[in-house]
N, CA and C atoms as an extended XYZ file, in Angstrom:
375
Properties=species:S:1:pos:R:3:atomname:S:1:resname:S:1:resid:I:1 pbc="F F F"
N       -17.841       37.403       -5.136 N   MET     1
C       -17.309       38.751       -5.196 CA  MET     1
C       -15.938       38.827       -4.529 C   MET     1
N       -15.813       38.213       -3.344 N   LEU     2
C       -14.542       38.219       -2.627 CA  LEU     2
C       -13.465       37.493       -3.428 C   LEU     2
N       -13.840       36.392       -4.063 N   GLN     3
C       -12.877       35.644       -4.870 CA  GLN     3
C       -12.375       36.491       -6.035 C   GLN     3
N       -13.263       37.287       -6.608 N   LYS     4
C       -12.880       38.165       -7.717 CA  LYS     4
C       -11.816       39.173       -7.263 C   LYS     4
N       -12.001       39.746       -6.061 N   TRP     5
C       -11.030       40.699       -5.520 CA  TRP     5
C        -9.701       40.011       -5.217 C   TRP     5
N        -9.762       38.787       -4.696 N   LYS     6
C        -8.536       38.032       -4.407 CA  LYS     6
C        -7.780       37.737       -5.697 C   LYS     6
N        -8.513       37.353       -6.734 N   ASP     7
C        -7.873       37.083       -8.025 CA  ASP     7
C        -7.222       38.339       -8.596 C   ASP     7
N        -7.905       39.465       -8.468 N   ARG     8
C        -7.360       40.736       -8.971 CA  ARG     8
C        -6.108       41.136       -8.192 C   ARG     8
N        -6.131       40.938       -6.871 N   ALA     9
C        -4.958       41.246       -6.047 CA  ALA     9
C        -3.783       40.355       -6.438 C   ALA     9
N        -4.056       39.084       -6.689 N   ARG    10
C        -3.007       38.159       -7.127 CA  ARG    10
C        -2.451       38.576       -8.488 C   ARG    10
N        -3.320       39.051       -9.360 N   SER    11
C        -2.901       39.506      -10.679 CA  SER    11
C        -2.001       40.741      -10.574 C   SER    11
N        -2.368       41.678       -9.700 N   ILE    12
C        -1.534       42.869       -9.506 CA  ILE    12
C        -0.178       42.477       -8.940 C   ILE    12
N        -0.176       41.568       -7.992 N   LYS    13
C         1.081       41.097       -7.401 CA  LYS    13
C         1.957       40.448       -8.476 C   LYS    13
N         1.354       39.630       -9.325 N   ARG    14
C         2.106       38.980      -10.403 CA  ARG    14
C         2.652       40.020      -11.383 C   ARG    14
N         1.848       41.042      -11.668 N   ASP    15
C         2.293       42.092      -12.583 CA  ASP    15
C         3.462       42.882      -12.009 C   ASP    15
N         3.416       43.167      -10.712 N   VAL    16
C         4.517       43.901      -10.080 CA  VAL    16
C         5.792       43.061      -10.124 C   VAL    16
N         5.687       41.780       -9.811 N   TYR    17
C         6.868       40.913       -9.899 CA  TYR    17
C         7.319       40.746      -11.344 C   TYR    17
N         6.364       40.729      -12.258 N   GLY    18
C         6.717       40.684      -13.675 CA  GLY    18
C         7.489       41.926      -14.097 C   GLY    18
N         7.093       43.085      -13.580 N   LEU    19
C         7.839       44.312      -13.874 CA  LEU    19
C         9.248       44.245      -13.299 C   LEU    19
N         9.390       43.618      -12.131 N   CYS    20
C        10.741       43.421      -11.564 CA  CYS    20
C        11.599       42.592      -12.509 C   CYS    20
N        11.014       41.536      -13.035 N   MET    21
C        11.754       40.665      -13.957 CA  MET    21
C        12.053       41.381      -15.268 C   MET    21
N        11.089       42.137      -15.780 N   ALA    22
C        11.288       42.864      -17.036 CA  ALA    22
C        12.345       43.944      -16.872 C   ALA    22
N        12.410       44.537      -15.695 N   TYR    23
C        13.422       45.562      -15.415 CA  TYR    23
C        14.828       44.997      -15.589 C   TYR    23
N        14.999       43.766      -15.209 N   ARG    24
C        16.329       43.130      -15.279 CA  ARG    24
C        16.675       42.631      -16.678 C   ARG    24
N        15.701       42.581      -17.562 N   ASP    25
C        15.916       42.065      -18.916 CA  ASP    25
C        16.619       43.098      -19.783 C   ASP    25
N        17.644       42.668      -20.490 N   ALA    26
C        18.434       43.568      -21.340 CA  ALA    26
C        17.621       44.079      -22.531 C   ALA    26
N        16.554       43.382      -22.907 N   ARG    27
C        15.745       43.803      -24.053 CA  ARG    27
C        14.792       44.951      -23.716 C   ARG    27
N        14.666       45.275      -22.439 N   THR    28
C        13.767       46.351      -22.014 CA  THR    28
C        14.429       47.702      -22.269 C   THR    28
N        13.731       48.610      -22.957 N   PRO    29
C        14.310       49.944      -23.197 CA  PRO    29
C        14.556       50.692      -21.880 C   PRO    29
N        15.534       51.572      -21.913 N   ARG    30
C        15.930       52.302      -20.704 CA  ARG    30
C        14.760       53.103      -20.096 C   ARG    30
N        13.989       53.801      -20.930 N   TYR    31
C        12.874       54.601      -20.409 CA  TYR    31
C        11.831       53.713      -19.740 C   TYR    31
N        11.627       52.514      -20.275 N   ALA    32
C        10.673       51.584      -19.664 CA  ALA    32
C        11.221       51.055      -18.337 C   ALA    32
N        12.535       50.842      -18.266 N   LYS    33
C        13.153       50.397      -17.018 CA  LYS    33
C        12.963       51.441      -15.926 C   LYS    33
N        13.169       52.696      -16.273 N   VAL    34
C        13.020       53.766      -15.282 CA  VAL    34
C        11.583       53.818      -14.775 C   VAL    34
N        10.630       53.801      -15.688 N   PHE    35
C         9.226       53.874      -15.282 CA  PHE    35
C         8.829       52.631      -14.485 C   PHE    35
N         9.255       51.463      -14.924 N   ALA    36
C         8.945       50.217      -14.208 CA  ALA    36
C         9.546       50.253      -12.808 C   ALA    36
N        10.768       50.762      -12.684 N   ALA    37
C        11.408       50.856      -11.372 CA  ALA    37
C        10.616       51.766      -10.440 C   ALA    37
N        10.116       52.863      -10.963 N   LEU    38
C         9.312       53.774      -10.136 CA  LEU    38
C         8.005       53.116       -9.682 C   LEU    38
N         7.366       52.401      -10.586 N   VAL    39
C         6.107       51.723      -10.243 CA  VAL    39
C         6.352       50.636       -9.200 C   VAL    39
N         7.403       49.844       -9.389 N   VAL    40
C         7.706       48.769       -8.440 CA  VAL    40
C         8.076       49.362       -7.081 C   VAL    40
N         8.886       50.415       -7.089 N   ALA    41
C         9.262       51.052       -5.821 CA  ALA    41
C         8.032       51.582       -5.101 C   ALA    41
N         7.109       52.177       -5.832 N   TYR    42
C         5.885       52.689       -5.218 CA  TYR    42
C         5.022       51.545       -4.688 C   TYR    42
N         4.975       50.446       -5.431 N   ALA    43
C         4.165       49.300       -5.000 CA  ALA    43
C         4.696       48.709       -3.695 C   ALA    43
N         6.016       48.631       -3.553 N   PHE    44
C         6.606       48.037       -2.351 CA  PHE    44
C         6.795       49.046       -1.226 C   PHE    44
N         6.639       50.311       -1.520 N   SER    45
C         6.905       51.359       -0.547 CA  SER    45
C         5.765       51.498        0.459 C   SER    45
N         6.111       51.698        1.708 N   PRO    46
C         5.063       51.986        2.697 CA  PRO    46
C         4.594       53.439        2.602 C   PRO    46
N         5.251       54.232        1.783 N   ILE    47
C         4.892       55.636        1.626 CA  ILE    47
C         3.837       55.742        0.534 C   ILE    47
N         2.717       56.380        0.834 N   ASP    48
C         1.650       56.585       -0.136 CA  ASP    48
C         1.545       58.067       -0.454 C   ASP    48
N         1.101       58.376       -1.659 N   LEU    49
C         0.843       59.774       -1.992 CA  LEU    49
C        -0.273       60.332       -1.124 C   LEU    49
N        -1.291       59.519       -0.894 N   ILE    50
C        -2.406       59.893       -0.032 CA  ILE    50
C        -2.400       58.902        1.135 C   ILE    50
N        -2.154       59.366        2.368 N   PRO    51
C        -2.089       58.429        3.508 CA  PRO    51
C        -3.378       57.608        3.650 C   PRO    51
N        -3.221       56.350        4.026 N   ASP    52
C        -4.356       55.429        4.113 CA  ASP    52
C        -5.346       55.792        5.209 C   ASP    52
N        -4.943       56.572        6.207 N   PHE    53
C        -5.865       56.897        7.288 CA  PHE    53
C        -6.916       57.929        6.874 C   PHE    53
N        -6.767       58.551        5.722 N   ILE    54
C        -7.776       59.482        5.224 CA  ILE    54
C        -8.908       58.648        4.625 C   ILE    54
N       -10.129       58.796        5.156 N   PRO    55
C       -11.240       57.958        4.676 CA  PRO    55
C       -11.444       58.060        3.165 C   PRO    55
N       -11.682       56.963        2.548 N   VAL    56
C       -11.961       56.780        1.125 CA  VAL    56
C       -10.778       57.208        0.257 C   VAL    56
N       -10.345       58.457        0.364 N   LEU    57
C        -9.241       58.950       -0.474 CA  LEU    57
C        -7.929       58.223       -0.180 C   LEU    57
N        -7.778       57.715        1.043 N   GLY    58
C        -6.547       57.045        1.436 CA  GLY    58
C        -6.233       55.817        0.602 C   GLY    58
N        -7.258       55.158        0.129 N   TYR    59
C        -7.046       53.958       -0.679 CA  TYR    59
C        -7.125       54.240       -2.171 C   TYR    59
N        -7.347       55.496       -2.520 N   LEU    60
C        -7.458       55.877       -3.921 CA  LEU    60
C        -6.178       55.552       -4.691 C   LEU    60
N        -5.022       55.863       -4.099 N   ASP    61
C        -3.777       55.586       -4.801 CA  ASP    61
C        -3.557       54.087       -4.974 C   ASP    61
N        -3.952       53.301       -3.973 N   ASP    62
C        -3.788       51.846       -4.079 CA  ASP    62
C        -4.733       51.236       -5.102 C   ASP    62
N        -5.927       51.792       -5.213 N   LEU    63
C        -6.928       51.228       -6.105 CA  LEU    63
C        -6.853       51.772       -7.528 C   LEU    63
N        -6.328       52.982       -7.704 N   LEU    64
C        -6.297       53.590       -9.030 CA  LEU    64
C        -4.885       53.849       -9.556 C   LEU    64
N        -4.068       54.517       -8.755 N   LEU    65
C        -2.751       54.918       -9.239 CA  LEU    65
C        -1.826       53.737       -9.503 C   LEU    65
N        -1.789       52.793       -8.582 N   LEU    66
C        -0.904       51.641       -8.772 CA  LEU    66
C        -1.294       50.811      -10.000 C   LEU    66
N        -2.571       50.422      -10.147 N   PRO    67
C        -2.930       49.673      -11.361 CA  PRO    67
C        -2.683       50.475      -12.646 C   PRO    67
N        -2.939       51.778      -12.605 N   LEU    68
C        -2.680       52.617      -13.777 CA  LEU    68
C        -1.192       52.646      -14.109 C   LEU    68
N        -0.357       52.773      -13.091 N   GLY    69
C         1.092       52.746      -13.307 CA  GLY    69
C         1.556       51.418      -13.870 C   GLY    69
N         0.981       50.329      -13.370 N   ILE    70
C         1.340       49.000      -13.866 CA  ILE    70
C         0.962       48.863      -15.337 C   ILE    70
N        -0.245       49.293      -15.686 N   VAL    71
C        -0.697       49.202      -17.082 CA  VAL    71
C         0.216       50.014      -17.997 C   VAL    71
N         0.550       51.230      -17.588 N   LEU    72
C         1.430       52.070      -18.413 CA  LEU    72
C         2.816       51.457      -18.556 C   LEU    72
N         3.356       50.924      -17.469 N   ALA    73
C         4.681       50.306      -17.521 CA  ALA    73
C         4.674       49.088      -18.450 C   ALA    73
N         3.628       48.289      -18.364 N   ILE    74
C         3.532       47.102      -19.221 CA  ILE    74
C         3.447       47.505      -20.691 C   ILE    74
N         2.751       48.598      -20.986 N   LYS    75
C         2.639       49.057      -22.373 CA  LYS    75
C         3.988       49.564      -22.911 C   LYS    75
N         4.863       50.043      -22.034 N   LEU    76
C         6.169       50.538      -22.463 CA  LEU    76
C         7.171       49.408      -22.743 C   LEU    76
N         6.906       48.245      -22.180 N   ILE    77
C         7.817       47.106      -22.310 CA  ILE    77
C         7.382       46.257      -23.500 C   ILE    77
N         8.345       45.814      -24.341 N   PRO    78
C         7.985       44.965      -25.492 CA  PRO    78
C         7.181       43.729      -25.048 C   PRO    78
N         6.172       43.350      -25.834 N   PRO    79
C         5.274       42.245      -25.436 CA  PRO    79
C         5.997       40.927      -25.139 C   PRO    79
N         6.995       40.577      -25.929 N   GLN    80
C         7.701       39.313      -25.680 CA  GLN    80
C         8.467       39.345      -24.366 C   GLN    80
N         9.070       40.489      -24.066 N   VAL    81
C         9.794       40.641      -22.798 CA  VAL    81
C         8.811       40.513      -21.630 C   VAL    81
N         7.661       41.160      -21.752 N   MET    82
C         6.672       41.109      -20.669 CA  MET    82
C         6.101       39.705      -20.514 C   MET    82
N         5.893       39.001      -21.617 N   ALA    83
C         5.395       37.614      -21.541 CA  ALA    83
C         6.410       36.735      -20.806 C   ALA    83
N         7.690       36.885      -21.159 N   ASP    84
C         8.739       36.119      -20.471 CA  ASP    84
C         8.804       36.494      -18.988 C   ASP    84
N         8.668       37.788      -18.706 N   ALA    85
C         8.737       38.263      -17.323 CA  ALA    85
C         7.561       37.739      -16.509 C   ALA    85
N         6.364       37.729      -17.116 N   HIS    86
C         5.199       37.190      -16.405 CA  HIS    86
C         5.398       35.705      -16.088 C   HIS    86
N         5.951       34.974      -17.031 N   GLN    87
C         6.197       33.548      -16.797 CA  GLN    87
C         7.225       33.344      -15.682 C   GLN    87
N         8.305       34.137      -15.717 N   GLN    88
C         9.321       34.043      -14.656 CA  GLN    88
C         8.715       34.399      -13.302 C   GLN    88
N         7.884       35.435      -13.282 N   ALA    89
C         7.258       35.863      -12.028 CA  ALA    89
C         6.331       34.771      -11.491 C   ALA    89
N         5.539       34.166      -12.368 N   ALA    90
C         4.632       33.099      -11.937 CA  ALA    90
C         5.425       31.912      -11.396 C   ALA    90
N         6.491       31.535      -12.078 N   ASP    91
C         7.341       30.437      -11.612 CA  ASP    91
C         7.974       30.772      -10.264 C   ASP    91
N         8.458       31.996      -10.135 N   HIS    92
C         9.105       32.432       -8.907 CA  HIS    92
C         8.112       32.457       -7.744 C   HIS    92
N         6.899       32.925       -7.996 N   MET    93
C         5.894       32.995       -6.941 CA  MET    93
C         5.445       31.605       -6.499 C   MET    93
N         5.432       30.648       -7.414 N   LEU    94
C         5.060       29.281       -7.047 CA  LEU    94
C         6.189       28.582       -6.302 C   LEU    94
N         7.429       28.874       -6.698 N   ALA    95
C         8.581       28.172       -6.135 CA  ALA    95
C         8.898       28.645       -4.712 C   ALA    95
N         8.843       29.935       -4.487 N   ASP    96
C         9.289       30.472       -3.206 CA  ASP    96
C         8.692       31.851       -3.001 C   ASP    96
N         8.779       32.355       -1.800 N   ARG    97
C         8.334       33.719       -1.531 CA  ARG    97
C         9.285       34.678       -2.243 C   ARG    97
N         8.796       35.503       -3.143 N   PRO    98
C         9.660       36.438       -3.847 CA  PRO    98
C        10.213       37.516       -2.914 C   PRO    98
N        11.456       37.865       -3.140 N   THR    99
C        12.074       38.963       -2.397 CA  THR    99
C        12.618       39.950       -3.406 C   THR    99
N        12.686       41.176       -3.002 N   SER   100
C        13.171       42.201       -3.905 CA  SER   100
C        14.141       43.107       -3.180 C   SER   100
N        15.403       42.904       -3.419 N   ARG   101
C        16.406       43.803       -2.854 CA  ARG   101
C        16.268       45.176       -3.489 C   ARG   101
N        15.952       45.194       -4.777 N   PHE   102
C        15.774       46.464       -5.479 CA  PHE   102
C        14.651       47.273       -4.841 C   PHE   102
N        13.543       46.628       -4.536 N   GLY   103
C        12.421       47.310       -3.901 CA  GLY   103
C        12.813       47.869       -2.535 C   GLY   103
N        13.553       47.073       -1.763 N   ALA   104
C        13.997       47.540       -0.449 CA  ALA   104
C        14.926       48.739       -0.584 C   ALA   104
N        15.828       48.691       -1.543 N   VAL   105
C        16.750       49.806       -1.771 CA  VAL   105
C        15.973       51.058       -2.176 C   VAL   105
N        14.972       50.894       -3.055 N   MET   106
C        14.181       52.045       -3.497 CA  MET   106
C        13.416       52.667       -2.321 C   MET   106
N        12.866       51.849       -1.441 N   VAL   107
C        12.149       52.376       -0.277 CA  VAL   107
C        13.106       53.170        0.609 C   VAL   107
N        14.287       52.623        0.858 N   VAL   108
C        15.276       53.325        1.681 CA  VAL   108
C        15.694       54.630        1.013 C   VAL   108
N        15.921       54.609       -0.283 N   LEU   109
C        16.310       55.839       -0.988 CA  LEU   109
C        15.204       56.900       -0.936 C   LEU   109
N        13.970       56.479       -1.058 N   ILE   110
C        12.851       57.431       -0.962 CA  ILE   110
C        12.807       58.051        0.426 C   ILE   110
N        12.953       57.217        1.459 N   TRP   111
C        12.956       57.745        2.824 CA  TRP   111
C        14.114       58.713        3.037 C   TRP   111
N        15.286       58.368        2.540 N   LEU   112
C        16.437       59.261        2.689 CA  LEU   112
C        16.224       60.573        1.943 C   LEU   112
N        15.650       60.498        0.759 N   ALA   113
C        15.385       61.717       -0.010 CA  ALA   113
C        14.376       62.600        0.710 C   ALA   113
N        13.339       61.998        1.269 N   LEU   114
C        12.353       62.775        2.019 CA  LEU   114
C        12.957       63.381        3.281 C   LEU   114
N        13.817       62.627        3.961 N   ALA   115
C        14.481       63.160        5.153 CA  ALA   115
C        15.395       64.320        4.780 C   ALA   115
N        16.152       64.158        3.699 N   ALA   116
C        17.040       65.239        3.245 CA  ALA   116
C        16.236       66.470        2.864 C   ALA   116
N        15.117       66.274        2.198 N   LEU   117
C        14.260       67.397        1.827 CA  LEU   117
C        13.713       68.091        3.072 C   LEU   117
N        13.296       67.307        4.049 N   GLY   118
C        12.795       67.882        5.298 CA  GLY   118
C        13.858       68.683        6.032 C   GLY   118
N        15.064       68.145        6.105 N   ILE   119
C        16.171       68.860        6.758 CA  ILE   119
C        16.496       70.131        5.994 C   ILE   119
N        16.533       70.034        4.680 N   TRP   120
C        16.824       71.200        3.847 CA  TRP   120
C        15.773       72.290        4.053 C   TRP   120
N        14.501       71.898        4.105 N   LEU   121
C        13.427       72.882        4.310 CA  LEU   121
C        13.495       73.492        5.710 C   LEU   121
N        13.922       72.726        6.710 N   MET   122
C        14.046       73.250        8.072 CA  MET   122
C        15.128       74.323        8.143 C   MET   122
N        16.247       74.088        7.476 N   PHE   123
C        17.352       75.043        7.527 CA  PHE   123
C        17.136       76.215        6.581 C   PHE   123
N        16.229       76.076        5.651 N   LEU   124
C        15.934       77.148        4.717 CA  LEU   124
C        15.202       78.285        5.411 C   LEU   124
N        14.443       77.972        6.431 N   ARG   125
C        13.657       78.999        7.149 CA  ARG   125
C        14.464       79.629        8.190 C   ARG   125
C-alpha cells in the first residue's frame, strides 16, 4: 500500500515537471500554457487554498485539487507535446534535481499579490 502511494506521488511529481516542460514548448497553445502555469505555480507554492493545519480538509486540495488540475492541464496540451514533455521530465529527474525558476517567480508573485491585496483592504476601511 505504501509503495502504491510512493509511486503515485512520483507520478504527480513527474506530471508537474512535464507541465513545466510543456509550458516551454512552442507547440503548446497559449490557453494551455496559462492553465499549466497556474497548476505548476500552485503545486510549487507553499500557499494552499485550504491550510494544511485544518484536520482532513487541509489536505483536500493536495489530494484532489492538484491532481484534478494536472489532469485538466494535460488534456489541454496536445498529446505529442505532452509525451515529449514527460520524456524530458523523466530524463531531467534522473539526471539531476530539477529546479524551477518559473515556479519560484510564481510563488513570489502570488505572495506579492496577496500582500498588495491585504494592504489595499487595510486602507479601504
